[in-house]
BAFI-3210 file (N, C-alpha, C; in Angstrom, 3 decimals, decimal comma, padded with zeros to 6 digits):
// residues 70
n [1|2|3|4|5|6|7|8|9|10|11|12|13|14|15|16|17|18|19|20|21|22|23|24|25|26|27|28|29|30|31|32|33|34|35|36|37|38|39|40|41|42|43|44|45|46|47|48|49|50|51|52|53|54|55|56|57|58|59|60|61|62|63|64|65|66|67|68|69|70]
n.u [047,111|047,390|047,587|048,208|047,383|047,859|046,193|045,592|043,740|042,476|044,935|047,036|048,195|048,306|049,460|051,117|053,600|056,149|056,430|056,957|057,206|054,156|052,995|051,648|051,844|049,242|048,195|045,664|043,563|041,035|038,207|037,524|035,163|031,643|032,475|034,132|037,179|037,888|036,744|038,429|040,835|041,008|041,061|043,269|044,846|044,379|045,113|047,665|048,853|048,170|046,107|043,260|041,638|040,907|038,487|038,751|039,188|038,635|036,938|036,616|038,899|041,734|043,678|043,679|043,173|044,018|042,816|045,196|044,442|045,784]
n.v [-013,126|-009,569|-007,190|-003,469|-001,507|000,644|002,260|003,134|004,246|003,808|004,365|003,029|000,976|-002,442|-003,124|-004,077|-003,186|-003,666|-001,904|-002,351|-005,428|-005,665|-004,077|-002,541|-000,611|-000,768|-000,706|-000,038|000,162|000,223|003,072|004,950|004,849|003,528|001,460|000,170|000,563|-000,927|-004,136|-004,580|-003,981|-006,590|-008,483|-008,547|-008,838|-011,400|-012,549|-011,488|-012,938|-015,340|-016,412|-016,450|-013,245|-010,400|-007,373|-005,506|-002,892|000,609|000,974|003,261|004,761|005,587|004,114|000,802|-001,652|-005,349|-008,556|-011,338|-014,749|-017,224]
n.w [077,183|077,322|075,344|074,095|071,253|069,174|066,585|063,400|061,386|057,721|056,018|053,506|053,545|055,262|058,312|061,036|063,669|066,102|068,865|071,565|073,664|075,002|073,081|069,968|067,084|064,520|061,158|059,123|056,035|056,280|056,818|060,120|060,547|061,987|063,135|061,035|061,211|063,235|063,191|060,625|062,150|064,004|062,695|061,320|063,782|064,177|061,756|062,092|064,888|064,857|066,459|068,561|068,995|071,068|071,705|074,149|075,369|074,409|072,280|070,329|070,646|069,374|070,780|071,646|073,683|073,610|074,125|073,592|072,962|074,575]
ca.u [048,493|047,310|048,413|047,721|047,720|048,066|045,891|046,058|042,928|042,709|045,748|047,155|048,468|048,048|050,404|051,507|054,886|056,327|056,422|057,604|056,731|053,033|052,541|052,175|051,293|048,658|047,990|044,728|042,842|039,478|038,371|037,022|033,676|030,779|033,215|034,972|038,224|037,918|036,560|039,602|041,576|040,799|040,927|044,675|045,538|044,036|046,252|049,098|049,001|047,459|045,317|041,918|041,496|039,269|038,636|038,461|039,047|039,587|035,825|036,172|040,128|042,975|044,396|042,899|043,220|043,280|043,133|045,496|044,529|047,380]
ca.v [-012,103|-008,456|-005,987|-002,594|-001,477|001,851|001,999|004,105|003,841|004,517|003,868|003,030|-000,463|-003,013|-003,828|-004,515|-002,878|-003,525|-000,566|-002,874|-006,825|-005,708|-002,494|-002,372|-000,297|-001,174|000,630|-000,647|000,864|000,937|004,286|005,349|004,899|002,557|000,492|-000,660|000,287|-002,437|-005,027|-004,755|-004,611|-007,564|-009,472|-008,311|-009,355|-012,228|-012,672|-011,719|-013,876|-016,909|-017,220|-015,750|-011,964|-009,831|-006,335|-005,623|-001,025|001,834|000,673|004,439|005,678|005,152|003,126|-000,103|-003,306|-006,549|-009,908|-012,844|-016,166|-018,318]
ca.w [077,238|076,914|074,360|073,869|069,920|068,289|065,166|062,655|059,896|056,300|055,682|052,077|053,545|056,629|058,839|062,643|063,775|067,637|069,884|072,835|073,862|074,797|072,579|068,945|065,979|063,183|060,048|058,564|055,124|056,363|057,688|061,439|060,996|061,866|063,086|060,145|061,279|064,684|062,145|060,270|063,062|064,549|061,226|060,985|064,212|064,125|061,506|063,140|066,243|064,442|067,218|068,779|069,943|071,855|071,859|075,935|076,090|073,625|071,450|069,801|070,083|068,321|071,664|071,668|074,534|073,316|074,696|072,888|073,930|074,918]
c.u [047,347|047,795|047,424|048,200|047,482|047,661|045,714|044,656|043,128|043,956|046,166|047,542|048,477|048,938|050,900|053,007|054,427|056,553|057,471|056,822|055,464|052,333|052,681|050,925|050,954|048,141|046,902|043,740|041,685|039,439|037,777|035,863|032,395|031,573|034,107|036,456|038,531|037,987|037,884|040,812|041,914|040,921|042,970|045,216|045,350|044,917|047,372|049,930|048,783|046,669|043,713|042,398|040,320|039,377|038,580|038,273|039,429|038,492|035,611|037,652|040,734|044,014|043,408|043,725|043,363|043,670|043,552|045,239|045,880|047,407]
c.v [-010,932|-007,539|-004,526|-002,134|000,006|001,877|003,520|003,763|004,444|005,720|003,314|001,361|-001,025|-003,316|-003,318|-003,818|-002,803|-002,884|-001,325|-004,052|-006,410|-004,249|-002,506|-001,267|-000,928|-000,460|-000,697|000,427|001,160|002,015|003,617|005,461|003,716|001,370|-000,740|-001,068|-001,274|-003,773|-005,418|-004,793|-005,737|-008,613|-009,445|-008,542|-010,514|-013,066|-013,016|-012,519|-015,265|-017,553|-015,697|-014,419|-011,248|-008,928|-006,276|-004,096|-000,512|001,390|002,578|005,065|005,096|004,412|002,532|-001,200|-004,249|-007,445|-011,481|-014,008|-016,640|-019,464]
c.w [076,619|076,432|074,538|071,805|069,851|066,960|064,881|061,201|058,739|056,165|054,505|052,311|054,878|056,853|060,104|063,117|065,218|067,755|070,802|073,202|074,263|073,674|071,093|068,215|064,789|062,734|059,234|057,091|055,605|057,567|058,662|061,710|061,175|062,372|062,886|060,345|062,365|063,892|061,448|060,886|063,549|063,484|061,253|062,304|064,717|063,430|061,365|063,973|065,769|065,732|067,947|068,515|069,645|072,112|073,121|075,817|074,515|072,294|070,375|070,199|068,936|069,203|072,109|072,925|073,937|073,818|074,073|073,474|073,500|073,955]
res [x|x|x|x|x|x|x|x|x|x|x|x|x|x|x|x|x|x|x|x|x|x|x|x|x|x|x|x|x|x|x|x|x|x|x|x|x|x|x|x|x|x|x|x|x|x|x|x|x|x|x|x|x|x|x|x|x|x|x|x|x|x|x|x|x|x|x|x|x|x]
***
């Protein structure tokens, strides 16, 4: 499954909100520097889906494309 995730780094709390079927908004505490927000986002999405997730596109963007294992 391919999903689009809009990420907001540097937030006070971490959570995932559903925008629509394949689009999420994720807030992470980690700052957007040196890949810290990406690592925190991957960890958050793994916990949310309880499956392996892979960052496909958007390594330096606030809009990222992930592949979630079926």
